[in-house]
C-alpha positions in Angstrom: -2.0 -4.4 17.3 -1.9 -0.8 16.8 -5.4 -0.1 15.3 -5.2 3.3 13.2 -2.2 1.3 11.6 -4.1 -1.9 10.5 -6.7 0.6 8.7 -4.7 2.3 7.2 -2.9 -0.9 5.8 -5.8 -2.5 4.9 -8.0 0.7 3.2 -4.6 2.0 1.5 -4.3 -1.7 0.0 -7.6 -2.2 -0.8 -7.6 0.6 -3.2 -4.3 -0.3 -4.5 -4.8 -3.3 -5.2 -8.9 -3.1 -6.6 -9.4 -7.0 -5.5 -12.5 -6.5 -7.3 -11.2 -5.2 -10.4 -7.7 -7.4 -10.3 -9.8 -10.1 -10.3 -10.7 -10.0 -13.9 -7.0 -10.4 -14.8 -7.2 -13.7 -12.5 -10.4 -14.4 -15.1 -8.7 -13.5 -18.0 -5.8 -15.9 -16.6 -8.1 -19.0 -15.8 -11.1 -19.1 -17.6 -12.1 -22.2 -19.0 -9.8 -24.7 -17.0 -11.2 -26.9 -14.0 -12.6 -25.3 -10.8 -9.9 -27.1 -8.8 -6.8 -25.7 -10.5 -8.2 -22.2 -10.1 -8.9 -22.6 -6.2 -5.1 -23.8 -6.4 -4.5 -20.9 -7.8 -6.1 -18.4 -5.8 -4.2 -20.0 -2.5 -0.9 -19.9 -4.5 -1.4 -16.2 -5.2 -2.4 -15.0 -2.0 0.1 -16.9 -0.4 2.9 -14.7 -2.6 1.0 -12.0 -2.1 0.9 -11.7 1.9 4.2 -13.0 2.5 6.3 -9.9 -0.2 3.8 -7.4 1.6 4.6 -8.8 5.2 7.6 -8.9 5.0 7.8 -4.6 3.7 5.8 -4.3 6.8 8.5 -5.7 9.0 11.4 -5.1 6.7 10.3 -2.2 5.6 12.0 0.4 8.0 14.9 -1.8 7.9 15.8 -1.6 4.7 15.3 2.6 4.6 17.6 3.2 7.7 20.2 1.0 5.3 19.9 3.4 2.9 19.9 6.1 4.8 16.4 7.3 3.6 14.2 8.9 6.2 10.5 8.3 6.1 9.6 12.0 4.9 11.5 11.5 2.2 9.9 8.0 1.7 6.9 9.6 2.7 7.6 12.0 -0.2 8.7 9.7 -2.8 5.7 7.1 -2.0 3.0 9.5 -2.2 4.3 10.7 -5.7 4.4 6.9 -7.2 0.7 6.4 -5.5 -0.6 9.9 -7.1 0.4 8.9 -10.3 -1.4 5.3 -9.9 -4.6 7.2 -8.6 -4.8 9.9 -11.3 -3.8 7.5 -14.0 -7.1 4.8 -12.6 -8.8 8.3 -12.7 -8.8 8.6 -16.2 -9.8 5.0 -16.6 -5.8 3.7 -17.5 -4.5 0.6 -16.6 -1.8 0.7 -14.2 1.4 0.7 -15.4 3.7 0.9 -11.8 2.0 -2.5 -11.6 3.3 -4.2 -14.8 5.3 -5.3 -17.4 5.9 -5.3 -20.7 6.8 -9.2 -20.3 4.5 -9.6 -17.8 1.8 -8.5 -19.9 2.9 -10.5 -22.7 3.3 -13.6 -20.5 -0.9 -12.8 -19.3 -1.8 -13.1 -23.2 -0.2 -16.0 -23.9 -2.0 -18.8 -20.7 -5.3 -18.7 -21.5 -6.1 -22.7 -20.9 -2.6 -23.3 -20.1 -2.7 -24.9 -16.7 1.4 -25.2 -16.7 1.9 -21.4 -18.2 -1.0 -20.0 -15.9 0.8 -21.7 -13.0 4.4 -20.5 -13.6 3.1 -17.2 -13.9 0.8 -16.9 -10.4 4.4 -15.0 -9.4 5.7 -12.8 -11.8 4.5 -11.2 -13.2 0.8 -11.8 -11.3 1.6 -11.6 -7.5 4.3 -9.2 -8.7 4.5 -7.0 -9.7 1.0 -6.7 -11.2 -0.9 -7.0 -7.0 2.2 -6.8 -5.0 4.4 -3.8 -7.3 5.5 -0.4 -6.7 2.6 1.2 -5.2 1.3 -2.1 -2.9 5.5 -2.0 -1.0 4.9 2.0 -0.6 2.1 1.8 1.3 2.1 -1.3 4.1 6.2 1.1 4.5 4.7 4.1 4.6 1.8 2.5 7.3 4.5 0.9 9.8 6.9 3.4 9.8 4.5 5.8 10.2 4.3 4.0 13.5 8.2 3.0 14.8 6.6 0.5 16.8 6.5 -3.5 16.6 3.1 -3.0 17.6 2.7 -0.4 14.0 4.8 -4.0 12.4 1.9 -5.8 13.0 -1.1 -3.6 12.2 1.0 -3.6 9.5 1.5 -6.6 8.8 -2.1 -7.8 9.6 -3.9 -5.4 7.7 -2.0 -6.5 4.7 -2.7 -10.0 5.4 -6.8 -9.4 5.7 -6.3 -7.7 2.7 -4.8 -10.7 0.9 -7.3 -13.0 2.3 -9.9 -11.0 1.2 -8.3 -10.5 -2.7 -7.2 -14.6 -3.0 -11.0 -14.9 -1.7 -12.2 -13.0 -4.8 -9.8 -15.1 -6.8 -11.6 -18.3 -5.3 -14.8 -16.8 -6.4 -14.4 -16.0 -10.4 -16.6 -18.7 -11.6 -19.2 -15.6 -9.5 -17.4 -12.9 -9.9 -17.1 -13.7 -13.7 -20.9 -13.1 -14.3 -21.1 -9.4 -12.0 -17.3 -8.3 -13.5 -18.4 -6.1 -17.1 -16.1 -3.9 -18.4 -18.0 -0.7 -17.2 -18.2 -2.0 -13.7 -14.8 -2.3 -13.4 -14.5 1.2 -14.8 -16.9 2.3 -12.2 -14.2 0.9 -9.6 -11.2 1.9 -11.4 -12.1 5.6 -11.6 -13.6 4.8 -7.5 -10.7 3.6 -6.3 -8.5 6.2 -8.4 -9.8 9.0 -6.3 -9.5 7.4 -3.3 -6.2 6.9 -3.6 -5.0 10.3 -4.7 -6.7 11.2 -1.3 -4.3 8.2 0.2 -1.5 10.0 -1.6 -2.0 13.7 -0.6 -1.8 12.0 2.9 1.2 11.0 2.4 3.0 13.3 0.7 1.2 16.3 3.6 3.0 14.3 6.3 6.4 13.8 4.5 6.3 17.6 3.6 5.5 18.4 7.6 8.2 16.1 9.1 10.3 17.4 6.6 9.8 20.6 7.6 9.9 21.0 11.1 13.3 18.6 11.4 14.5 21.4 9.0 14.0 24.2 11.4 14.8 22.1 14.4 18.1 22.1 12.7 18.2 25.5 11.7 16.6 27.7 14.4 17.6 24.9 17.5 17.3 27.7 20.4 14.2 28.7 19.0 12.8 25.5 18.4 13.8 24.4 21.9 12.6 27.9 23.6 9.2 27.6 21.8 8.6 24.1 22.6 9.6 24.6 26.6 6.9 27.1 26.7 4.3 25.0 25.5 5.6 22.0 27.8 6.1 24.4 31.0 3.9 23.9 33.6 1.3 26.7 33.7 0.9 26.4 37.8 5.0 26.7 38.1 6.0 29.9 39.8 8.0 31.7 36.7 11.2 32.6 37.1 13.3 35.9 38.2 9.7 37.0 39.3 9.5 37.3 43.2 6.7 36.8 46.1 6.2 38.6 49.4 
């Protein structure tokens, strides 16, 4: 397992999925329902989100290859998505990339109805509210940045670990419900927005750097190869053309 990839996936998803803040959504869905049902619902959501994100970690790169999308292009596009989400969170707005209008209406109608809540755990809660485009982009980018099996495992384990943290927050909503006031949610939302903006900047800079390097190699292959050969040349090796006596 690649440890830097694990940390990148875990920390990126922590900011993106915001377990503490999204626990408020779960509380609004399951408020007033039996504790046993709340526990079962939290387990189901954890499983759904884990399947989506772990699948993205292992299959995301293959999907990019199938559509002929380069990693730098995906990093630039993903960075723009994450950047937009981060700015919305900094402004205190909702994350429109993680919900749909139909999903919002569904969440408004499920209070106090176990059957309705149970049917809403996959859509819209697990996807797209939690495992939305931003979360999937974060996992795929982390895995693709280290194109080895160890990198995929690192991204998958990071996603799984964060999902378990999310499930634990949901399972403990009876306690968190007393602590997560609207003001606390806004503080957490803005802080996570700042983290996301920084992550987006890193993704976009990395994608631009790789794109620029690849373009330079296509335009000036001879010059780049000569420079690379000069950099990697052993300083102790004799220089061609210099005669010794």
